KEVEXLUM-194762 format. One record per residue: residue in one letter; x, y, z of N, C-alpha, C in turn. Coordinates in steps of 0.02 Angstrom, whole numbers, padded with zeros to 5 digits, always signed. Layout:
BEGIN
AXYZXYZXYZ/...
// end
This chain:
BEGIN
M+00253-05179+01926+00328-05188+01927+00310-05213+01868/S+00363-05189+01834+00375-05197+01730+00402-05270+01755/R+00380-05302+01717+00390-05385+01701+00408-05382+01622/T+00470-05340+01595+00488-05341+01524+00553-05360+01530/R+00588-05376+01507+00619-05410+01467+00685-05349+01448/T+00734-05341+01473+00797-05298+01451+00867-05331+01416/D+00856-05303+01320+00931-05346+01301+00969-05302+01274/L+01028-05301+01273+01081-05285+01253+01094-05276+01183/L+01092-05223+01117+01067-05233+01039+01153-05223+01040/A+01199-05229+00998+01253-05209+00958+01240-05210+00883/V+01218-05134+00874+01210-05127+00808+01275-05113+00748/P+01291-05123+00697+01345-05124+00670+01322-05052+00624/M+01386-05010+00654+01379-04942+00627+01402-04959+00534/A+01381-04908+00492+01373-04892+00427+01428-04879+00419/D+01484-04864+00441+01524-04822+00417+01593-04835+00472/A+01655-04802+00477+01713-04830+00521+01720-04741+00523/P+01722-04738+00602+01710-04651+00627+01793-04672+00641/S+01806-04604+00627+01885-04575+00587+01917-04551+00685/A+01963-04559+00692+02000-04535+00758+01988-04446+00753/N+01960-04416+00718+01932-04335+00710+01884-04325+00759/E+01844-04395+00745+01774-04397+00783+01787-04433+00846/I+01813-04460+00849+01817-04534+00934+01870-04529+00961/Y+01879-04497+01004+01925-04504+01057+01955-04589+01072/S+01891-04633+01098+01927-04689+01093+01944-04757+01043/G+02011-04765+01049+02029-04830+00983+01993-04881+00987/V+01964-04906+01063+01909-04963+01073+01856-04960+01026/A+01824-04888+01043+01750-04879+01014+01759-04863+00931/R+01817-04854+00900+01831-04826+00837+01839-04918+00808/I+01864-04955+00832+01893-05028+00822+01830-05068+00812/S+01790-05079+00859+01718-05103+00886+01685-05089+00840/G+01669-05033+00805+01588-05008+00726+01538-05016+00776/T+01530-05024+00822+01464-05025+00851+01418-04975+00914/L+01346-04967+00871+01314-04927+00916+01292-04975+00967/W+01303-04959+01025+01266-05001+01089+01168-04954+01102/C+01148-05017+01103+01081-05003+01109+01040-05053+01164/T+01006-05022+01227+00951-05059+01256+00896-05072+01211/R+00874-05125+01226+00804-05133+01222+00757-05178+01263/H+00705-05138+01284+00657-05176+01332+00600-05213+01291/R+00581-05260+01310+00538-05291+01294+00458-05306+01300/A+00409-05290+01256+00356-05291+01298+00329-05358+01335/R+00352-05396+01291+00339-05466+01303+00398-05503+01312/P+00428-05548+01340+00498-05590+01349+00506-05649+01313/D+00441-05653+01265+00471-05719+01219+00446-05709+01151/R+00440-05633+01136+00436-05625+01076+00429-05556+01068/L+00448-05535+01007+00460-05460+00980+00390-05410+00968/A+00365-05375+00999+00320-05325+00978+00311-05328+00926/A+00259-05272+00889+00247-05261+00824+00286-05181+00836/T+00284-05146+00850+00306-05081+00856+00384-05068+00904/A+00423-05041+00872+00475-05033+00922+00497-04961+00910/V+00483-04923+00986+00496-04858+00980+00573-04840+00998/V+00597-04787+00982+00681-04792+00972+00684-04734+01004/A+00728-04709+01077+00731-04647+01104+00793-04634+01070/M+00803-04566+01052+00851-04553+01049+00888-04467+01046/H+00946-04476+01036+00983-04404+01060+01044-04413+01010/P+01082-04354+00996+01142-04341+00965+01184-04360+00999/S+01199-04363+01076+01245-04367+01094+01246-04395+01193/S+01166-04402+01211+01166-04424+01257+01156-04481+01264/N+01157-04515+01330+01150-04604+01338+01078-04631+01356/F+01045-04632+01301+00989-04662+01296+00978-04727+01331/M+01035-04758+01339+01009-04845+01360+00973-04837+01433/G+00993-04786+01454+00942-04794+01532+00912-04738+01532/H+00871-04722+01484+00821-04695+01465+00741-04698+01517/Y+00755-04657+01544+00681-04652+01580+00637-04673+01572/A+00586-04655+01518+00548-04694+01487+00534-04758+01489/L+00593-04790+01461+00590-04872+01415+00536-04917+01461/A+00556-04935+01515+00530-04979+01552+00444-04934+01528/A+00421-04891+01541+00361-04890+01544+00332-04890+01471/I+00391-04876+01415+00366-04891+01349+00341-04949+01342/A+00380-05004+01363+00381-05076+01358+00314-05109+01381/D+00308-05061+01441+00232-05093+01487+00185-05067+01456/A+00181-05019+01402+00114-04999+01375+00136-05045+01311/G+00168-05100+01298+00146-05122+01241+00197-05146+01188/Y+00243-05111+01181+00291-05086+01125+00377-05099+01161/D+00409-05117+01093+00492-05120+01116+00529-05083+01113/A+00560-05045+01181+00565-04979+01184+00647-04988+01193/V+00681-04938+01136+00746-04963+01118+00782-04883+01123/G+00833-04871+01173+00881-04830+01200+00936-04828+01149/M+00950-04794+01107+01011-04797+01067+01063-04744+01076/T+01110-04751+01069+01178-04697+01076+01200-04703+01002/T+01230-04641+00990+01255-04617+00919+01339-04656+00935/R+01368-04629+00879+01456-04645+00891+01479-04566+00939/Y+01431-04529+00963+01455-04469+00990+01445-04486+01060/L+01429-04533+01088+01412-04561+01145+01448-04516+01213/G+01396-04472+01244+01426-04448+01290+01484-04388+01280/N+01492-04379+01255+01521-04320+01208+01512-04262+01128/D+01494-04248+01147+01477-04195+01065+01530-04124+01051/S+01599-04142+01063+01653-04080+01068+01649-04097+00985/A+01636-04145+00970+01674-04171+00884+01616-04182+00827/L+01559-04179+00851+01494-04224+00834+01465-04179+00754/L+01467-04206+00718+01457-04198+00649+01351-04222+00657/L+01308-04175+00644+01231-04201+00641+01233-04268+00588/E+01251-04244+00518+01252-04301+00481+01272-04356+00496/N+01325-04381+00532+01332-04448+00543+01273-04461+00582/C+01250-04444+00638+01224-04464+00695+01149-04490+00662/V+01149-04440+00597+01084-04478+00551+01088-04549+00520/V+01189-04554+00501+01187-04596+00460+01184-04669+00532/D+01207-04668+00597+01199-04706+00659+01126-04723+00659/V+01077-04660+00659+01002-04679+00675+00985-04722+00607/G+00991-04727+00557+00983-04745+00500+01013-04832+00505/S+01063-04849+00554+01098-04918+00532+01055-04937+00607/V+01025-04910+00665+00991-04921+00710+00936-04962+00667/I+00895-04911+00637+00836-04931+00609+00813-04993+00569/R+00892-04991+00526+00898-05030+00489+00898-05113+00514/Y+00932-05103+00555+00949-05174+00606+00870-05186+00634/L+00803-05145+00649+00764-05159+00694+00728-05184+00656/R+00716-05144+00582+00683-05180+00522+00722-05278+00499/A+00769-05273+00508+00799-05332+00494+00768-05389+00537/E+00763-05379+00600+00729-05408+00667+00669-05410+00651/G+00628-05369+00604+00563-05411+00624+00505-05360+00618/Y+00537-05297+00638+00476-05260+00679+00443-05204+00605/D+00364-05217+00618+00324-05173+00561+00332-05106+00571/Q+00342-05084+00633+00333-05005+00651+00399-04994+00688/V+00413-04929+00655+00465-04910+00680+00440-04825+00700/V+00452-04802+00763+00446-04739+00810+00518-04714+00841/L+00518-04659+00811+00586-04605+00831+00548-04561+00876/F+00569-04578+00936+00558-04534+00990+00596-04485+01014/G+00605-04434+00980+00657-04382+00979+00657-04345+01057/N+00679-04350+01085+00708-04320+01152+00735-04260+01160/S+00723-04197+01184+00756-04153+01190+00795-04124+01138/G+00850-04121+01133+00895-04132+01077+00909-04182+01020/G+00840-04231+01054+00840-04282+01004+00769-04277+00937/G+00731-04246+00954+00676-04199+00921+00716-04184+00868/A+00741-04130+00871+00762-04115+00785+00813-04155+00772/L+00869-04200+00795+00882-04243+00753+00836-04297+00705/A+00791-04316+00735+00746-04352+00720+00699-04317+00653/A+00683-04259+00674+00681-04213+00595+00695-04214+00549/L+00770-04206+00560+00831-04210+00506+00835-04272+00483/Y+00830-04331+00528+00835-04409+00467+00774-04395+00430/Q+00708-04387+00477+00646-04428+00444+00658-04375+00368/N+00675-04320+00379+00683-04267+00299+00729-04305+00269/Q+00775-04320+00286+00850-04351+00218+00819-04437+00211/A+00779-04458+00246+00766-04522+00242+00695-04513+00186/E+00660-04471+00206+00594-04460+00134+00616-04422+00086/R+00643-04384+00079+00704-04351+00032+00766-04315+00019/P+00805-04366-00003+00881-04364+00014+00902-04299-00025/S+00947-04234+00028+00973-04198-00026+01048-04176+00002/I+01057-04194+00063+01111-04174+00077+01165-04184+00072/T+01231-04190+00041+01292-04232+00006+01333-04218+00072/S+01345-04156+00108+01408-04157+00152+01391-04124+00196/S+01424-04126+00266+01404-04083+00316+01432-04011+00288/P+01409-03974+00329+01421-03892+00304+01489-03868+00310/C+01524-03911+00339+01603-03882+00326+01654-03941+00288/G+01620-03968+00235+01632-04012+00194+01654-04060+00221/G+01667-04122+00185+01683-04196+00192+01621-04236+00235/G+01600-04266+00266+01561-04287+00324+01531-04344+00264/P+01467-04364+00279+01448-04431+00257+01383-04385+00197/D+01390-04412+00130+01349-04409+00069+01265-04441+00086/L+01231-04405+00139+01142-04430+00131+01128-04468+00069/T+01129-04432+00016+01081-04440-00020+01113-04529-00060/R+01160-04530-00022+01199-04624-00037+01185-04664+00024/A+01164-04630+00072+01169-04677+00128+01099-04717+00138/D+01041-04733+00082+01007-04787+00089+00951-04789+00164/L+00931-04723+00162+00925-04722+00249+00837-04758+00251/P+00844-04799+00295+00755-04826+00301+00705-04775+00350/P+00655-04735+00318+00630-04703+00360+00576-04715+00396/A+00553-04692+00443+00523-04740+00517+00450-04727+00502/D+00404-04754+00530+00342-04734+00538+00304-04667+00563/L+00320-04665+00632+00287-04605+00669+00360-04568+00674/L+00351-04512+00715+00399-04448+00747+00333-04442+00801/V+00391-04437+00849+00379-04405+00918+00420-04364+00934/L+00410-04284+00967+00461-04246+00974+00455-04225+01063/A+00491-04249+01097+00452-04243+01152+00496-04195+01180/M+00492-04144+01231+00519-04100+01270+00573-04087+01224/A+00553-04059+01161+00605-04056+01134+00614-03984+01107/H+00678-03939+01081+00690-03889+01064+00699-03876+00965/P+00699-03830+00935+00686-03808+00870+00758-03858+00834/G+00804-03853+00886+00890-03884+00850+00939-03831+00893/R+00984-03872+00902+01050-03847+00944+01082-03788+00915/S+01078-03772+00868+01103-03691+00832+01036-03659+00868/Q+00991-03667+00864+00943-03605+00886+00971-03627+00965/L+00964-03675+01009+00950-03660+01055+01014-03618+01109/L+01069-03651+01067+01122-03622+01095+01112-03546+01089/T+01101-03515+01017+01102-03438+01016+01052-03405+01069/E+01021-03452+01096+00965-03405+01123+00991-03418+01203/T+01056-03445+01211+01057-03469+01280+01145-03435+01289/M+01169-03380+01228+01227-03373+01210+01263-03292+01240/D+01274-03285+01288+01289-03220+01326+01330-03131+01284/P+01285-03113+01257+01291-03071+01212+01336-03001+01240/S+01358-03019+01309+01388-02979+01329+01481-02975+01321/I+01478-03022+01296+01550-03060+01288+01571-03045+01218/A+01622-03003+01226+01633-02970+01165+01691-02984+01135/D+01741-03019+01167+01807-03063+01167+01796-03141+01209/E+01790-03171+01145+01800-03228+01152+01840-03257+01216/T+01904-03225+01219+01959-03256+01273+01953-03214+01324/A+01908-03179+01354+01893-03131+01397+01830-03153+01430/P+01805-03185+01466+01715-03193+01473+01696-03146+01512/F+01757-03106+01572+01727-03064+01619+01747-03005+01597/E+01765-03005+01532+01777-02927+01502+01701-02917+01482/R+01654-02866+01524+01579-02896+01497+01547-02828+01474/D+01489-02818+01425+01460-02752+01415+01416-02749+01460/P+01432-02702+01509+01359-02712+01538+01283-02686+01510/G+01268-02655+01473+01207-02658+01453+01203-02706+01388/L+01235-02778+01387+01193-02837+01361+01179-02891+01388/D+01212-02840+01465+01227-02918+01527+01152-02926+01547/M+01127-02986+01553+01066-03022+01573+01066-03017+01666/Y+01136-03037+01688+01174-03033+01747+01162-02966+01813/D+01159-02915+01734+01179-02852+01776+01112-02827+01824/A+01101-02818+01863+01035-02796+01906+01008-02740+01850/A+01032-02692+01839+01006-02639+01807+00962-02652+01752/N+00976-02716+01717+00951-02728+01650+00860-02774+01674/G+00860-02794+01732+00815-02832+01716+00845-02906+01789/P+00823-02969+01809+00719-02929+01781+00673-02911+01818/P+00621-02896+01789+00600-02913+01726+00642-02870+01671/Y+00631-02899+01602+00685-02864+01553+00627-02828+01520/D+00647-02751+01500+00603-02727+01435+00613-02736+01377/A+00548-02753+01344+00553-02775+01280+00590-02761+01231/G+00617-02678+01248+00660-02655+01203+00738-02682+01205/W+00755-02689+01281+00815-02723+01282+00809-02799+01254/L+00761-02829+01260+00774-02912+01245+00770-02920+01171/R+00750-02852+01138+00765-02853+01056+00817-02851+01045/A+00866-02812+01092+00943-02774+01059+00987-02861+01087/Y+00953-02872+01144+00985-02941+01172+00981-02984+01110/R+00919-02999+01104+00934-03065+01063+00947-03031+00997/T+00954-02996+00950+01006-02961+00903+01077-02986+00913/A+01094-02947+00983+01177-02970+01006+01194-03041+01005/Q+01161-03078+01024+01146-03155+01019+01152-03186+00956/R+01111-03158+00899+01129-03211+00843+01198-03173+00817/A+01215-03097+00824+01273-03058+00801+01336-03100+00822/R+01316-03137+00888+01364-03174+00922+01395-03247+00888/N+01340-03281+00889+01350-03331+00838+01354-03341+00761/D+01347-03288+00752+01366-03275+00671+01457-03258+00657/A+01478-03233+00706+01537-03200+00721+01592-03255+00725/I+01554-03309+00792+01607-03362+00775+01592-03407+00712/T+01529-03416+00681+01546-03434+00621+01576-03404+00577/A+01583-03379+00559+01636-03323+00513+01701-03343+00538/W+01732-03349+00585+01780-03364+00618+01783-03443+00597/A+01752-03479+00610+01761-03538+00597+01768-03554+00538/E+01737-03517+00479+01748-03536+00418+01800-03527+00374/E+01824-03478+00418+01893-03428+00389+01942-03482+00425/T+01939-03518+00484+01969-03554+00531+02007-03619+00487/L+01919-03637+00452+01949-03702+00425+01985-03685+00363/I+01978-03629+00320+02013-03631+00279+02092-03630+00279/Q+02104-03601+00345+02170-03621+00348+02183-03686+00367/L+02144-03712+00405+02171-03784+00435+02188-03824+00373/T+02148-03832+00322+02157-03870+00256+02227-03840+00226/G+02216-03788+00214+02314-03772+00196+02351-03790+00231/R+02351-03811+00309+02394-03840+00333+02389-03897+00346/G+02350-03961+00324+02352-04010+00312+02312-04044+00393/I+02266-03999+00410+02260-04027+00480+02166-04029+00465/A+02134-04074+00495+02076-04092+00479+02029-04030+00520/D+02020-04041+00597+01985-03996+00627+02023-03959+00704/L+01981-03914+00716+02044-03884+00791+01993-03873+00839/P+01995-03878+00908+01970-03866+00956+01938-03813+00976/F+01897-03777+01022+01898-03724+01053+01852-03717+01104/V+01840-03683+01144+01801-03667+01177+01743-03598+01173/V+01677-03609+01194+01630-03553+01180+01624-03532+01276/H+01627-03472+01273+01598-03447+01365+01528-03423+01361/G+01516-03433+01400+01466-03389+01407+01379-03417+01390/V+01373-03503+01390+01314-03502+01352+01255-03528+01412/G+01241-03496+01471+01189-03517+01496+01164-03436+01513/A+01132-03418+01476+01114-03348+01480+01044-03330+01420/D+00984-03368+01444+00931-03340+01392+00896-03316+01462/P+00864-03244+01441+00828-03230+01497+00755-03251+01526/R+00728-03299+01479+00689-03332+01516+00712-03373+01564/Y+00765-03393+01607+00784-03434+01659+00777-03408+01714/V+00773-03336+01711+00757-03297+01776+00718-03252+01746/D+00672-03232+01705+00614-03197+01726+00561-03259+01678/L+00522-03254+01701+00462-03306+01705+00397-03273+01672/S+00408-03222+01644+00341-03183+01610+00349-03193+01557/L+00413-03237+01521+00445-03243+01470+00437-03288+01458/D+00373-03312+01381+00370-03369+01382+00333-03410+01429/P+00303-03398+01458+00255-03393+01521+00237-03492+01538/N+00265-03521+01570+00246-03595+01592+00248-03596+01665/D+00251-03672+01689+00231-03678+01748+00321-03676+01795/R+00373-03666+01771+00439-03675+01779+00441-03648+01834/E+00523-03670+01854+00531-03621+01934+00609-03596+01903/P+00613-03542+01915+00677-03493+01902+00728-03577+01881/G+00765-03553+01849+00858-03575+01846+00843-03639+01778/T+00924-03665+01778+00941-03699+01715+00918-03775+01729/L+00942-03803+01686+00934-03875+01681+01013-03899+01705/W+01043-03847+01716+01130-03857+01735+01137-03830+01824/G+01078-03800+01854+01073-03767+01912+01083-03705+01898/E+01092-03650+01946+01086-03589+01942+01122-03561+01895/P+01087-03506+01851+01122-03475+01794+01152-03473+01800/W+01195-03402+01848+01252-03376+01834+01309-03410+01825/N+01312-03475+01882+01376-03517+01867+01358-03581+01838/A+01296-03591+01791+01293-03607+01730+01303-03590+01678/N+01318-03531+01669+01335-03484+01602+01417-03506+01610/F+01439-03524+01641+01530-03548+01638+01536-03602+01662/Q+01487-03665+01697+01526-03715+01715+01531-03754+01638/P+01586-03799+01634+01585-03837+01587+01570-03886+01571/A+01505-03920+01599+01474-03968+01577+01396-03936+01538/T+01394-03880+01541+01334-03848+01489+01345-03851+01423/L+01279-03821+01408+01281-03842+01321+01314-03795+01288/G+01366-03840+01233+01415-03827+01178+01465-03769+01209/H+01506-03794+01254+01567-03767+01272+01625-03776+01266/F+01624-03859+01248+01689-03871+01207+01660-03888+01124/T+01694-03868+01110+01685-03879+01022+01734-03870+00963/T+01731-03899+00917+01772-03886+00851+01763-03859+00795/V+01802-03841+00747+01784-03779+00688+01716-03816+00649/R+01719-03886+00638+01689-03927+00607+01611-03944+00642/A+01627-03953+00694+01553-03974+00737+01512-03895+00752/W+01548-03833+00766+01530-03793+00760+01468-03775+00692/L+01521-03793+00652+01461-03779+00587+01412-03827+00583/S+01433-03888+00598+01389-03951+00588+01320-03941+00626/Q+01332-03917+00716+01296-03913+00768+01267-03869+00790/W+01308-03810+00784+01298-03738+00823+01273-03683+00786/S+01304-03687+00734+01299-03600+00689+01206-03616+00669/R+01206-03557+00679+01117-03534+00641+01114-03539+00587/T+01178-03505+00569+01147-03488+00496+01184-03568+00455/R+01233-03598+00462+01269-03657+00433+01207-03723+00446/S+01200-03746+00503+01198-03831+00515+01151-03832+00464/N+01116-03903+00456+01067-03917+00445+01009-03955+00497/G+01023-03943+00541+00986-03972+00604+00930-03926+00635/H+00892-03876+00568+00856-03838+00616+00771-03861+00594/A+00744-03904+00642+00696-03944+00640+00638-03898+00593/P+00614-03846+00606+00571-03805+00571+00586-03791+00502/D+00647-03811+00481+00654-03803+00412+00655-03871+00385/L+00659-03928+00430+00671-03982+00408+00577-04018+00415/L+00531-03998+00445+00477-04031+00465+00433-04038+00409/P+00443-03952+00368+00388-03950+00322+00386-03996+00267/G+00454-04036+00259+00463-04097+00206+00444-04153+00224/V+00421-04178+00291+00408-04238+00324+00342-04246+00305/T+00332-04305+00282+00253-04334+00250+00244-04391+00314/A+00299-04398+00357+00271-04440+00421+00224-04405+00475/P+00183-04452+00496+00127-04415+00558+00204-04380+00627/V+00160-04330+00664+00212-04317+00704+00180-04283+00748/H+00189-04320+00806+00188-04280+00875+00214-04242+00929/V+00200-04190+00935+00235-04174+00985+00233-04135+01044/I+00267-04152+01114+00244-04170+01168+00283-04135+01219/Y+00250-04084+01241+00314-04020+01297+00271-04050+01354/G+00323-04032+01418+00309-03999+01472+00301-03943+01480/T+00235-03931+01540+00223-03849+01564+00281-03819+01623/A+00306-03868+01627+00369-03841+01673+00430-03868+01687/D+00429-03860+01590+00507-03866+01552+00560-03793+01577/Q+00621-03807+01593+00676-03751+01614+00709-03745+01557/S+00686-03783+01492+00734-03773+01447+00704-03769+01365/C+00668-03819+01353+00615-03823+01316+00543-03776+01315/F+00537-03705+01285+00473-03690+01301+00430-03707+01263/P+00349-03679+01300+00312-03658+01247+00308-03637+01171/S+00357-03595+01168+00367-03552+01090+00412-03613+01057/H+00453-03659+01112+00490-03732+01055+00441-03771+01033/A+00386-03764+01077+00327-03853+01042+00273-03816+00988/R+00266-03743+01008+00229-03733+00941+00265-03711+00878/E+00315-03679+00898+00375-03680+00839+00376-03752+00783/L+00377-03797+00830+00407-03862+00809+00326-03906+00771/Y+00276-03878+00792+00190-03897+00784+00178-03849+00714/D+00193-03808+00700+00173-03748+00662+00222-03760+00597/S+00268-03786+00585+00308-03785+00546+00273-03862+00506/I+00252-03904+00550+00226-03954+00500+00171-03944+00437/S+00176-03978+00403+00139-03952+00354+00078-03977+00329/H+00074-04049+00356+00023-04080+00329-00025-04084+00408/D-00095-04125+00404-00119-04124+00471-00112-04190+00504/D-00081-04217+00486-00085-04272+00544-00015-04266+00580/R-00062-04232+00656+00006-04206+00666-00040-04183+00773/A+00005-04184+00830-00024-04165+00878+00012-04130+00904/L-00019-04096+00937+00036-04051+00998-00010-04064+01073/T+00040-04104+01103+00002-04116+01166+00059-04092+01239/A+00031-04067+01286+00043-04031+01368+00054-04067+01403/I+00103-04076+01448+00094-04126+01500+00113-04092+01575/G+00042-04064+01580+00039-04019+01629+00079-04051+01704/G+00115-03973+01701+00177-03976+01768+00222-04022+01754/G+00231-04037+01685+00311-04087+01663+00365-04049+01682/R+00408-04093+01692+00477-04045+01683+00516-04080+01611/H+00597-04052+01613+00614-04063+01542+00631-04160+01566/Y+00656-04200+01612+00667-04239+01624+00601-04325+01652/L+00568-04277+01677+00501-04302+01697+00526-04344+01752/H+00591-04333+01788+00609-04368+01847+00594-04350+01911/G+00555-04416+01928+00518-04409+01994+00453-04377+01979/Q+00412-04387+01945+00348-04346+01914+00326-04420+01887/P+00298-04468+01909+00271-04539+01893+00215-04528+01872/E+00163-04462+01891+00107-04429+01858+00122-04413+01799/Q+00161-04378+01790+00173-04353+01716+00196-04396+01669/L+00252-04429+01707+00271-04480+01648+00208-04532+01617/A+00178-04562+01679+00102-04607+01637+00071-04546+01591/T+00061-04491+01629+00009-04456+01547+00067-04441+01477/M+00132-04431+01462+00148-04456+01440+00161-04515+01398/I+00143-04559+01423+00153-04641+01383+00086-04647+01360/D+00043-04633+01411-00047-04650+01371-00063-04601+01327/S-00003-04530+01313-00023-04490+01262+00022-04521+01195/L+00068-04549+01202+00126-04579+01160+00068-04654+01127/S+00045-04695+01177+00005-04768+01158-00053-04719+01125/T-00077-04680+01136-00138-04640+01089-00136-04652+01016/W-00059-04593+01019-00035-04591+00953-00023-04633+00901/I+00006-04676+00934+00041-04738+00898-00025-04799+00898/D-00066-04804+00924-00116-04835+00926-00173-04835+00859/A-00153-04746+00847-00218-04715+00796-00183-04730+00738/H-00135-04747+00731-00105-04750+00674-00062-04823+00659/P-00108-04882+00657-00094-04951+00650-00069-04955+00582/D-00095-04925+00523-00085-04946+00451-00030-04900+00411/H+00002-04847+00482+00049-04782+00414+00105-04838+00444/V+00140-04890+00405+00190-04934+00412+00212-04924+00352/R+00279-04922+00351+00326-04906+00271+00352-04954+00249/G+00359-05020+00299+00380-05091+00291+00473-05073+00292/
// end
């Protein structure tokens, strides 16, 4: 039984969010990033804080926090200004929010801060550390947004990328349904590019897969071109942004063909049965805006592609993946690991681990043991 103490942290935001970003006026006025902290010892701070992070998920209740605290580190589950709603999300603003949390923790007295980027938090951790070490981004891809070269971002000491994919733009591209030629007509489908047409598989022919992946990239690029043109029109009309819907975002052939990127996973998606997940509202990237598309979903414009960012990161990086993950596949973990340009890196597979490790206490214990071993191997890697 855990004997840790849990605190609620109110971290001041570094800037004032706009009504274009956040629906809730209360959230805008408060200017607060809410975090939970599980203390390893109730009477004092640990030397190390491990920060579980994601662009929009509510990690205040992250499943690993108590276990991390039991291992001897203070575990912080943070939120960004986009808590629970990524429709207008700019990754560059998320970077500013991560910086606010790290700055707060440094001021509290932590000697070491570890970024635990889980799922979509992995690429965000890479983007953050890249810009904290060598700031270069002066705006979001849509223009405006924060100038990260002036944000005074305190670097983290270590990065852990757990059950992580290379970035939101790549993940969405790999799940986009290329049989949709008309963005307003999701059921008028090109049968030759429909993974849900039994004539195509599974299993899927290698040549068909190449054409399918090419068509996915083309669809992403077409939306990007439309978004860029629309942004010009909006500017001329004095409008900051415009929402739109992306249909068909649950169409990665790996969901149903287990011979592709093989691991121990079951068929299906994190959102349920694949065909339904392709259209149901709660899946990835369905609701977005012109500016948010360019920042987080566009494969050619987003700043959040971790394999492009990790070569510029000098901090040690540990990539952890589950061998039964239905969303972040072995090739994702290998792509992240291979992009790290220094030797202080590690790649760990959690046997049988699903994406969330829900109901998997043995796999969770294995991950925490791997995390602890990694942190304890770097007692002197502190940036202060």
